[in-house]
Residue frames as a rotation matrix with the C-alpha (Angstrom) as fourth column:
HIS 1
-0.160 0.846 0.509 12.41
-0.168 0.485 -0.858 30.62
-0.973 -0.223 0.065 24.97
THR 2
-0.994 -0.046 -0.098 11.20
-0.106 0.215 0.971 28.87
-0.024 0.976 -0.218 21.85
VAL 3
-0.159 0.987 0.022 7.61
-0.443 -0.052 -0.895 29.24
-0.882 -0.152 0.445 20.69
HIS 4
-0.975 -0.115 0.192 6.27
0.091 0.578 0.811 26.77
-0.204 0.808 -0.552 18.16
PHE 5
-0.242 0.923 -0.298 3.09
-0.705 -0.378 -0.600 27.68
-0.666 0.065 0.743 16.29
THR 6
-0.954 0.035 0.297 1.05
0.215 0.771 0.599 25.05
-0.208 0.636 -0.744 14.47
GLU 7
-0.588 0.792 -0.165 -2.13
-0.728 -0.430 0.534 25.38
0.352 0.434 0.829 12.50
LYS 8
-0.433 0.543 0.719 -5.13
-0.457 0.555 -0.695 23.66
-0.777 -0.629 0.008 14.03
MET 9
-0.985 0.124 0.118 -6.53
0.169 0.604 0.779 20.88
0.025 0.787 -0.616 11.85
SER 10
-0.567 0.822 -0.055 -10.06
-0.822 -0.560 0.103 21.57
0.054 0.103 0.993 10.61
PHE 11
0.399 0.735 -0.548 -11.11
-0.727 0.618 0.299 17.93
0.558 0.279 0.781 10.35
GLN 12
-0.440 -0.429 0.789 -10.95
-0.754 0.653 -0.065 14.70
-0.487 -0.624 -0.611 12.30
VAL 13
-0.228 0.326 -0.917 -11.54
-0.690 0.610 0.388 11.22
0.687 0.722 0.086 10.94
MET 14
-0.103 0.253 0.962 -13.51
-0.744 0.623 -0.243 8.53
-0.660 -0.741 0.124 12.72
HIS 15
-0.206 -0.019 -0.978 -13.14
-0.868 0.466 0.173 5.17
0.453 0.884 -0.112 11.05
GLY 16
0.116 0.267 0.957 -14.30
-0.641 0.756 -0.133 1.61
-0.758 -0.598 0.259 11.40
VAL 17
-0.574 -0.388 -0.721 -13.72
-0.798 0.464 0.385 -1.64
0.185 0.796 -0.576 9.57
ALA 18
0.450 0.625 0.637 -15.80
-0.607 0.738 -0.295 -4.73
-0.655 -0.254 0.712 8.88
LYS 19
-0.367 -0.668 -0.647 -14.05
-0.922 0.351 0.161 -7.77
0.119 0.656 -0.745 7.47
VAL 20
0.459 0.545 0.702 -15.46
-0.544 0.797 -0.263 -11.19
-0.703 -0.261 0.662 6.57
ALA 21
-0.701 -0.704 0.114 -13.78
-0.387 0.509 0.769 -14.14
-0.599 0.495 -0.629 4.87
LYS 22
-0.313 0.535 -0.785 -15.32
-0.865 0.180 0.468 -15.70
0.391 0.826 0.407 1.78
GLU 23
0.607 0.593 0.529 -17.52
-0.760 0.629 0.167 -18.67
-0.234 -0.503 0.832 2.62
LYS 24
0.967 -0.250 -0.055 -15.56
0.243 0.964 -0.108 -21.89
0.080 0.091 0.993 3.12
GLU 25
0.070 -0.968 0.243 -12.41
0.317 -0.209 -0.925 -19.83
0.946 0.141 0.292 3.78
ARG 26
0.466 0.024 -0.884 -10.92
0.884 0.008 0.466 -19.09
0.018 -1.000 -0.018 7.19
VAL 27
-0.336 -0.679 -0.653 -8.82
0.557 -0.702 0.443 -16.13
-0.759 -0.215 0.614 6.04
SER 28
0.785 0.596 -0.171 -9.90
0.268 -0.575 -0.773 -13.05
-0.559 0.561 -0.611 4.10
GLY 29
0.093 -0.740 0.666 -7.88
0.995 0.083 -0.047 -12.00
-0.021 0.667 0.745 1.06
ASP 30
0.549 0.189 0.814 -8.51
0.315 -0.949 0.008 -8.32
0.774 0.253 -0.580 1.91
ASN 31
-0.081 -0.569 -0.818 -6.20
0.993 -0.120 -0.015 -6.11
-0.090 -0.813 0.575 3.97
TYR 32
0.651 0.354 0.672 -6.21
0.417 -0.906 0.072 -2.45
0.634 0.233 -0.737 4.91
VAL 33
-0.464 -0.678 -0.570 -4.32
0.883 -0.300 -0.361 0.29
0.074 -0.671 0.738 6.70
CYS 34
0.655 0.565 0.501 -5.66
0.431 -0.824 0.366 3.46
0.621 -0.024 -0.784 8.32
CYS 35
0.020 -0.713 -0.701 -3.11
0.986 -0.101 0.131 5.90
-0.164 -0.694 0.701 9.72
GLN 36
0.976 0.211 -0.049 -2.61
0.207 -0.975 -0.080 9.57
-0.064 0.068 -0.996 10.41
GLU 37
0.174 -0.950 0.259 0.61
0.864 0.021 -0.504 11.03
0.473 0.311 0.824 9.08
GLU 38
-0.266 -0.402 -0.876 2.52
0.858 -0.513 -0.026 13.82
-0.439 -0.758 0.481 10.80
GLU 39
-0.977 -0.212 -0.015 1.81
0.182 -0.870 0.458 16.45
-0.110 0.445 0.889 8.15
GLY 40
-0.493 0.852 -0.175 -1.95
-0.489 -0.438 -0.754 16.45
-0.719 -0.286 0.633 8.78
LYS 41
-0.316 0.383 -0.868 -2.89
-0.838 0.315 0.445 13.72
0.444 0.868 0.222 6.34
PHE 42
-0.043 0.359 0.932 -5.06
-0.604 0.734 -0.311 10.70
-0.796 -0.576 0.185 7.06
VAL 43
-0.552 -0.286 -0.783 -4.39
-0.816 0.379 0.436 7.68
0.172 0.880 -0.442 4.82
LEU 44
0.250 0.614 0.748 -6.75
-0.510 0.741 -0.438 4.81
-0.823 -0.272 0.499 4.09
CYS 45
-0.438 -0.387 -0.811 -5.67
-0.891 0.304 0.336 1.95
0.116 0.870 -0.478 1.86
LEU 46
0.369 0.612 0.699 -7.65
-0.527 0.758 -0.385 -1.13
-0.766 -0.226 0.602 0.96
SER 47
-0.457 -0.551 -0.698 -6.18
-0.889 0.303 0.343 -4.03
0.022 0.778 -0.628 -0.99
ASP 48
0.600 0.685 0.413 -7.89
-0.602 0.727 -0.331 -7.15
-0.527 -0.050 0.848 -2.30
GLY 49
-0.578 -0.807 0.124 -5.63
-0.571 0.508 0.645 -10.08
-0.583 0.302 -0.754 -3.15
MET 50
-0.105 0.537 -0.837 -6.85
-0.930 0.245 0.274 -12.02
0.353 0.807 0.474 -6.18
GLY 51
-0.333 0.107 -0.937 -8.51
0.087 0.993 0.082 -15.28
0.939 -0.055 -0.340 -5.30
SER 52
0.642 0.544 0.541 -9.18
-0.523 -0.205 0.827 -16.13
0.561 -0.813 0.153 -1.69
GLY 53
0.886 -0.224 -0.406 -7.57
0.416 0.771 0.483 -17.60
0.205 -0.597 0.776 1.38
MET 54
0.575 -0.708 -0.410 -4.04
0.421 -0.173 0.890 -17.32
-0.701 -0.685 0.198 2.73
ASP 55
-0.304 -0.728 0.614 -2.28
0.926 -0.074 0.370 -16.65
-0.224 0.681 0.697 -0.60
ALA 56
0.173 0.465 0.868 -4.59
0.631 -0.729 0.265 -13.73
0.756 0.502 -0.420 -1.40
CYS 57
0.949 0.178 -0.260 -4.18
0.314 -0.481 0.818 -12.44
0.021 -0.858 -0.513 2.16
LYS 58
0.205 -0.958 -0.203 -0.38
0.680 -0.010 0.734 -12.48
-0.704 -0.288 0.649 1.96
GLU 59
-0.332 -0.303 0.893 -0.43
0.915 -0.333 0.228 -10.67
0.228 0.893 0.388 -1.38
SER 60
0.438 0.578 0.688 -2.73
0.390 -0.812 0.434 -7.86
0.810 0.078 -0.581 -0.22
GLU 61
0.866 -0.195 -0.461 -0.91
0.428 -0.187 0.884 -7.64
-0.258 -0.963 -0.078 3.13
MET 62
-0.168 -0.974 0.152 2.36
0.901 -0.089 0.425 -7.01
-0.400 0.209 0.892 1.29
VAL 63
-0.133 0.191 0.973 0.69
0.722 -0.653 0.227 -4.24
0.679 0.733 -0.051 -0.74
VAL 64
0.795 0.524 0.305 -0.63
0.202 -0.704 0.681 -2.30
0.572 -0.480 -0.665 2.26
GLU 65
0.690 -0.598 -0.407 2.56
0.523 0.023 0.852 -2.75
-0.500 -0.801 0.329 4.32
LEU 66
-0.306 -0.831 0.465 4.84
0.939 -0.181 0.294 -1.59
-0.160 0.526 0.835 1.50
LEU 67
0.099 0.426 0.899 2.58
0.579 -0.760 0.296 1.33
0.809 0.491 -0.322 0.65
GLU 68
0.948 0.274 -0.162 2.50
0.277 -0.458 0.845 2.46
0.157 -0.846 -0.510 4.28
GLN 69
0.315 -0.914 -0.254 6.31
0.703 0.045 0.710 2.30
-0.637 -0.402 0.657 4.50
PHE 70
-0.386 -0.454 0.803 6.82
0.899 -0.381 0.217 4.26
0.207 0.805 0.556 1.26
LEU 71
0.422 0.619 0.662 4.33
0.405 -0.782 0.473 6.95
0.811 0.069 -0.581 2.31
GLU 72
0.916 -0.135 -0.379 5.94
0.342 -0.232 0.910 7.25
-0.211 -0.963 -0.167 5.76
SER 73
-0.024 -0.997 0.076 9.31
0.848 0.020 0.530 7.68
-0.530 0.077 0.844 3.99
GLY 74
-0.204 -0.015 -0.979 7.96
-0.040 -0.999 0.024 10.74
-0.978 0.044 0.203 2.19
PHE 75
-0.929 -0.079 0.363 7.08
0.341 0.204 0.918 9.37
-0.147 0.976 -0.163 -1.26
SER 76
-0.563 0.787 -0.250 4.07
-0.817 -0.576 0.028 10.86
-0.122 0.220 0.968 -3.04
ASN 77
0.219 0.756 0.617 0.99
-0.512 0.628 -0.587 8.68
-0.831 -0.188 0.524 -3.45
GLU 78
0.892 0.185 -0.414 1.73
-0.452 0.318 -0.833 7.93
-0.022 0.930 0.367 -7.10
ALA 79
-0.017 -0.970 -0.243 5.45
-0.820 0.153 -0.552 7.25
0.573 0.189 -0.798 -6.57
ALA 80
-0.495 -0.109 0.862 4.66
-0.743 0.567 -0.355 4.93
-0.450 -0.816 -0.361 -3.65
ALA 81
0.528 0.784 0.326 2.03
-0.433 0.579 -0.691 3.10
-0.730 0.224 0.645 -5.72
LYS 82
0.687 -0.349 -0.637 4.48
-0.619 0.179 -0.765 2.66
0.381 0.920 -0.093 -8.62
LEU 83
-0.422 -0.882 0.209 7.09
-0.852 0.307 -0.423 1.23
0.309 -0.356 -0.882 -6.26
VAL 84
-0.201 0.447 0.872 4.53
-0.575 0.667 -0.474 -1.19
-0.793 -0.597 0.123 -4.82
ASN 85
0.822 0.498 -0.277 3.55
-0.492 0.374 -0.786 -2.23
-0.288 0.782 0.553 -8.36
SER 86
0.206 -0.841 -0.501 7.20
-0.769 0.178 -0.614 -2.95
0.605 0.511 -0.610 -9.15
ALA 87
-0.601 -0.421 0.680 7.53
-0.782 0.487 -0.390 -5.04
-0.167 -0.765 -0.622 -5.97
VAL 88
0.283 0.789 0.546 4.41
-0.492 0.608 -0.623 -7.05
-0.823 -0.093 0.560 -6.84
ILE 89
0.799 -0.042 -0.601 5.77
-0.573 0.251 -0.780 -7.70
0.183 0.967 0.176 -10.35
LEU 90
-0.204 -0.973 -0.109 9.15
-0.825 0.231 -0.515 -8.84
0.526 -0.015 -0.850 -8.98
LYS 91
-0.670 -0.019 0.742 7.49
-0.612 0.579 -0.538 -11.14
-0.419 -0.815 -0.400 -6.45
ARG 92
0.144 0.899 -0.413 4.78
-0.988 0.111 -0.105 -12.38
-0.048 0.424 0.905 -8.82
GLN 93
-0.931 -0.278 0.236 4.01
-0.279 0.960 0.026 -16.06
-0.233 -0.041 -0.971 -8.38
ASN 94
-0.670 0.685 0.288 1.17
0.695 0.715 -0.083 -18.02
-0.263 0.144 -0.954 -9.93
ASP 95
-0.541 0.441 0.716 -0.30
0.395 -0.618 0.679 -14.88
0.742 0.651 0.160 -11.52
MET 96
0.025 0.500 -0.866 -1.17
0.990 -0.133 -0.049 -13.33
-0.139 -0.856 -0.498 -8.16
PHE 97
-0.507 -0.086 0.858 -2.38
0.358 -0.926 0.119 -9.74
0.784 0.367 0.500 -8.36
SER 98
-0.346 0.421 -0.839 -3.82
0.883 -0.157 -0.443 -7.26
-0.318 -0.893 -0.318 -5.88
THR 99
0.383 0.508 0.772 -6.02
0.633 -0.753 0.181 -4.21
0.673 0.419 -0.610 -6.11
MET 100
-0.665 -0.500 -0.555 -5.09
0.745 -0.497 -0.444 -0.94
-0.053 -0.709 0.703 -4.43
ASP 101
0.371 0.772 0.516 -7.61
0.606 -0.622 0.495 1.62
0.703 0.129 -0.699 -3.27
LEU 102
-0.499 -0.684 -0.531 -5.77
0.864 -0.350 -0.361 4.56
0.061 -0.639 0.766 -1.72
CYS 103
0.535 0.673 0.511 -7.44
0.518 -0.739 0.431 7.58
0.668 0.034 -0.744 -0.17
THR 104
-0.537 -0.719 -0.441 -5.52
0.828 -0.349 -0.439 10.46
0.161 -0.601 0.782 1.41
ILE 105
0.584 0.792 0.177 -7.47
0.686 -0.599 0.413 13.12
0.433 -0.120 -0.893 3.30
ASP 106
-0.582 -0.687 0.435 -5.90
0.350 -0.694 -0.629 16.50
0.734 -0.214 0.644 4.06
LEU 107
-0.054 0.589 -0.806 -7.17
0.988 0.147 0.041 17.27
0.143 -0.795 -0.590 7.57
TYR 108
-0.682 -0.198 -0.704 -6.58
0.346 -0.936 -0.072 21.02
-0.644 -0.292 0.707 7.09
THR 109
-0.807 0.284 -0.518 -8.51
-0.562 -0.640 0.525 21.49
-0.182 0.714 0.676 3.84
GLY 110
0.067 0.843 0.533 -10.80
-0.378 0.516 -0.768 18.45
-0.923 -0.150 0.354 3.61
ILE 111
0.260 -0.039 -0.965 -9.44
-0.962 0.072 -0.262 17.62
0.080 0.997 -0.019 0.15
CYS 112
0.342 -0.032 0.939 -9.54
-0.282 0.950 0.135 13.89
-0.896 -0.311 0.316 -0.46
GLU 113
-0.101 -0.485 -0.869 -7.20
-0.993 0.000 0.116 12.40
-0.057 0.874 -0.482 -3.08
PHE 114
0.650 0.369 0.665 -8.05
-0.317 0.926 -0.203 8.97
-0.691 -0.079 0.719 -4.53
LEU 115
-0.295 -0.683 -0.668 -5.68
-0.956 0.203 0.214 6.63
-0.010 0.701 -0.713 -6.37
LYS 116
0.484 0.605 0.632 -7.13
-0.545 0.774 -0.323 3.37
-0.685 -0.188 0.704 -7.66
ALA 117
-0.541 -0.577 -0.611 -5.60
-0.838 0.435 0.331 0.30
0.074 0.691 -0.719 -9.30
GLY 118
-0.652 0.346 -0.674 -8.22
-0.032 0.876 0.481 -2.33
0.757 0.335 -0.561 -10.10
ALA 119
-0.977 0.195 -0.087 -10.19
0.092 0.018 -0.996 -1.25
-0.193 -0.981 -0.035 -7.04
ALA 120
-0.254 0.965 0.068 -13.92
0.957 0.241 0.161 -1.43
0.139 0.106 -0.985 -6.46
THR 121
0.031 0.403 0.914 -16.09
0.312 -0.873 0.375 1.69
0.949 0.274 -0.153 -6.35
THR 122
-0.789 -0.212 -0.577 -15.75
0.615 -0.279 -0.737 4.09
-0.005 -0.936 0.351 -3.42
PHE 123
0.126 0.930 0.344 -18.79
0.732 -0.322 0.601 6.00
0.670 0.176 -0.721 -2.17
ILE 124
-0.958 -0.284 -0.031 -19.15
0.237 -0.732 -0.639 9.42
0.159 -0.620 0.769 -0.55
LYS 125
0.012 0.994 -0.113 -22.38
0.891 0.040 0.452 10.17
0.454 -0.106 -0.885 1.34
ARG 126
-0.983 -0.175 -0.059 -23.38
0.183 -0.889 -0.421 13.73
0.021 -0.424 0.905 2.14
ASP 127
-0.530 0.848 0.000 -26.86
-0.689 -0.430 -0.583 14.40
-0.495 -0.309 0.812 3.53
GLN 128
0.365 0.755 0.545 -29.28
-0.147 0.625 -0.767 12.82
-0.919 0.200 0.339 0.99
TRP 129
0.764 -0.232 -0.603 -26.73
-0.638 -0.132 -0.758 12.40
0.096 0.964 -0.249 -1.80
VAL 130
0.456 -0.655 0.603 -24.26
0.054 0.697 0.715 9.63
-0.888 -0.294 0.353 -2.65
GLU 131
0.551 -0.391 -0.738 -21.44
-0.834 -0.301 -0.463 9.90
-0.041 0.870 -0.491 -5.19
ALA 132
0.830 -0.307 0.467 -19.70
0.263 0.952 0.159 6.84
-0.493 -0.009 0.870 -6.65
ILE 133
0.327 -0.815 -0.479 -16.01
-0.894 -0.431 0.124 7.02
-0.308 0.388 -0.869 -7.57
ALA 134
0.907 0.149 0.394 -15.42
-0.027 0.954 -0.299 4.08
-0.420 0.260 0.869 -9.91
SER 135
-0.063 -0.968 -0.244 -12.32
-0.749 -0.116 0.652 2.62
-0.659 0.224 -0.718 -11.50
THR 136
0.951 0.307 -0.041 -11.64
-0.254 0.698 -0.669 0.56
-0.177 0.647 0.742 -14.58
SER 137
0.222 -0.956 -0.189 -7.86
-0.940 -0.158 -0.304 0.39
0.260 0.245 -0.934 -14.22
MET 138
0.379 -0.188 -0.906 -5.87
-0.049 0.974 -0.222 -2.84
0.924 0.128 0.360 -13.91
ALA 139
0.998 -0.028 -0.059 -4.73
0.063 0.205 0.977 -4.37
-0.016 -0.978 0.206 -10.64
LEU 140
0.397 -0.915 0.073 -1.16
-0.872 -0.351 0.341 -4.12
-0.287 -0.199 -0.937 -9.35
GLY 141
-0.219 -0.651 0.727 1.32
-0.349 0.748 0.565 -6.57
-0.911 -0.130 -0.391 -10.83
MET 142
0.582 0.535 0.612 -0.38
0.353 0.512 -0.783 -6.99
-0.733 0.672 0.109 -14.20
VAL 143
0.700 -0.373 0.608 1.78
0.556 -0.250 -0.793 -4.56
0.448 0.894 0.032 -16.21
ASP 144
-0.239 -0.910 -0.338 5.08
0.966 -0.185 -0.182 -2.75
0.103 -0.370 0.923 -15.66
GLN 145
-0.986 -0.084 0.147 3.83
0.089 -0.996 0.032 0.74
0.144 0.044 0.989 -16.54
ILE 146
-0.344 0.912 -0.224 0.50
0.939 0.330 -0.098 0.91
-0.015 -0.244 -0.970 -14.75
ASP 147
-0.665 0.278 0.693 -1.93
-0.022 -0.935 0.353 3.79
0.746 0.220 0.628 -15.23
PHE 148
-0.738 0.411 -0.536 -3.63
0.638 0.167 -0.751 4.66
-0.220 -0.896 -0.385 -11.97
GLU 149
0.009 0.787 0.617 -7.00
0.571 -0.510 0.643 6.31
0.821 0.346 -0.454 -11.88
THR 150
-0.806 -0.313 -0.501 -7.01
0.591 -0.462 -0.662 9.40
-0.024 -0.830 0.557 -9.72
ALA 151
0.162 0.847 0.507 -9.72
0.536 -0.506 0.676 11.70
0.829 0.162 -0.536 -8.46
SER 152
-0.909 -0.383 -0.165 -10.02
0.356 -0.507 -0.785 14.51
0.217 -0.772 0.598 -5.95
ARG 153
0.131 0.979 0.158 -13.03
0.514 -0.204 0.833 15.58
0.848 -0.027 -0.529 -3.90
LYS 154
-0.658 -0.209 0.724 -13.68
-0.433 -0.681 -0.590 18.10
0.616 -0.702 0.358 -1.15
LEU 155
-0.274 0.545 -0.792 -15.11
0.717 0.665 0.209 16.54
0.641 -0.511 -0.573 2.00
TYR 156
-0.239 0.302 0.923 -17.23
-0.477 -0.865 0.159 18.41
0.846 -0.402 0.350 4.52
HIS 157
-0.790 -0.033 0.612 -18.15
-0.606 0.186 -0.773 17.91
-0.088 -0.982 -0.167 8.17
GLY 158
-0.040 0.822 0.568 -20.34
-0.605 0.433 -0.668 14.83
-0.795 -0.371 0.480 8.55
ASP 159
0.274 0.093 -0.957 -19.49
-0.926 0.295 -0.236 13.20
0.261 0.951 0.167 5.20
PHE 160
0.532 -0.113 0.839 -19.19
-0.257 0.923 0.287 9.42
-0.806 -0.369 0.462 5.04
LEU 161
-0.033 -0.583 -0.812 -16.48
-0.993 0.111 -0.039 7.79
0.113 0.805 -0.582 2.94
ILE 162
0.548 0.319 0.773 -17.25
-0.440 0.896 -0.058 4.13
-0.711 -0.309 0.632 2.21
MET 163
-0.211 -0.695 -0.688 -14.52
-0.972 0.223 0.072 1.97
0.104 0.684 -0.722 0.67
VAL 164
0.575 0.447 0.686 -15.32
-0.493 0.858 -0.146 -1.64
-0.654 -0.254 0.713 -0.27
THR 165
-0.727 -0.686 0.037 -13.74
-0.406 0.472 0.782 -4.53
-0.554 0.553 -0.622 -2.10
ASP 166
-0.591 0.488 -0.642 -15.45
-0.693 0.098 0.714 -6.35
0.412 0.867 0.280 -4.94
GLY 167
-0.869 0.260 -0.421 -16.76
0.380 0.896 -0.231 -9.03
0.317 -0.361 -0.877 -2.55
VAL 168
-0.607 0.675 -0.419 -19.29
0.137 -0.430 -0.892 -6.55
-0.783 -0.599 0.169 -1.19
LEU 169
-0.317 0.482 -0.817 -20.50
-0.853 -0.522 0.023 -5.55
-0.415 0.704 0.576 -4.65
ASP 170
-0.769 -0.024 -0.638 -20.55
-0.414 0.780 0.470 -9.20
0.486 0.626 -0.610 -5.83
ALA 171
-0.877 0.451 -0.165 -23.05
0.432 0.591 -0.681 -9.99
-0.209 -0.669 -0.713 -3.06
LEU 172
-0.336 0.760 -0.556 -25.57
-0.277 -0.644 -0.713 -7.56
-0.900 -0.085 0.427 -4.56
PRO 173
0.561 0.653 0.508 -27.92
0.289 0.420 -0.860 -8.06
-0.775 0.630 0.047 -7.54
MET 174
-0.376 -0.780 0.501 -25.92
0.732 0.082 0.676 -8.27
-0.569 0.621 0.540 -10.79
ASP 175
-0.413 0.053 0.909 -25.91
0.760 -0.530 0.376 -5.22
0.502 0.846 0.179 -13.07
LYS 176
0.512 0.590 0.624 -27.29
0.098 -0.762 0.640 -3.10
0.853 -0.266 -0.448 -10.18
GLU 177
0.114 -0.520 -0.847 -24.51
0.919 0.379 -0.109 -3.47
0.377 -0.766 0.521 -7.62
GLU 178
-0.837 -0.540 0.087 -23.55
0.479 -0.801 -0.361 0.19
0.264 -0.260 0.929 -7.36
GLU 179
-0.405 0.765 0.501 -27.12
-0.368 -0.638 0.677 1.49
0.837 0.090 0.540 -7.45
THR 180
0.503 0.582 -0.639 -28.21
0.309 0.570 0.761 -1.02
0.807 -0.580 0.107 -4.79
LEU 181
-0.153 -0.645 -0.749 -25.31
0.970 0.046 -0.237 -0.07
0.187 -0.763 0.619 -2.51
LYS 182
-0.849 -0.082 0.522 -26.03
0.094 -0.996 -0.004 3.64
0.520 0.045 0.853 -3.06
GLU 183
0.111 0.977 0.180 -29.62
-0.277 -0.143 0.950 3.06
0.954 -0.155 0.255 -1.92
MET 184
0.466 -0.003 -0.885 -28.39
0.710 0.598 0.372 1.16
0.528 -0.801 0.281 1.14
ILE 185
-0.591 -0.776 -0.221 -25.96
0.777 -0.473 -0.415 3.95
0.218 -0.417 0.883 2.02
LEU 186
-0.566 0.463 0.682 -28.74
-0.171 -0.875 0.452 6.56
0.807 0.139 0.574 1.70
GLN 187
0.487 0.808 -0.331 -30.61
0.126 0.309 0.943 4.68
0.864 -0.501 0.048 4.44
ILE 188
-0.244 -0.633 -0.735 -27.80
0.900 0.134 -0.414 5.40
0.360 -0.762 0.538 6.95
HIS 189
0.431 0.443 0.786 -29.04
0.088 -0.888 0.451 8.07
0.898 -0.125 -0.422 9.36
SER 190
0.625 -0.278 -0.729 -26.41
0.780 0.194 0.595 8.06
-0.024 -0.941 0.338 12.08
């Protein structure tokens, strides 16, 4: 007889997505992937292709598909992101760039690792508190040796993780985008 012991995961992720194309466009330039990996990790990646329409969509779609393949092959987050950056540079046409907002949650510990390249702010809501995780790094495809911004946070039962592209923040009052969205997130009581 063979007995196989596995540790029970402490966390589960429930996720949802809302996606809207820019006005006068039929296709959104944003793409995403949400997947659970075998080693107890849950991966969320959001990419925003520069511009709008089909070209932006194809660019961001390539980013999330390549990233997913590299991560499934066992590459670390940073190595996978560097490989995707190289692919975007090699394919670069008409100065097309894409952002990358990568979040990996360890379902055993609740540790959430962020890797951002030109990405919009991510928000974590816990009870009556909202934290913003911002980025000022460049988008993928702009430079060969890209510096990613990384952060790590511990998540707890009931926390909300809200990832957005710049289109959401651009729809809010200028110079108060993050504060306005924080206030809106605080109003969520579900």
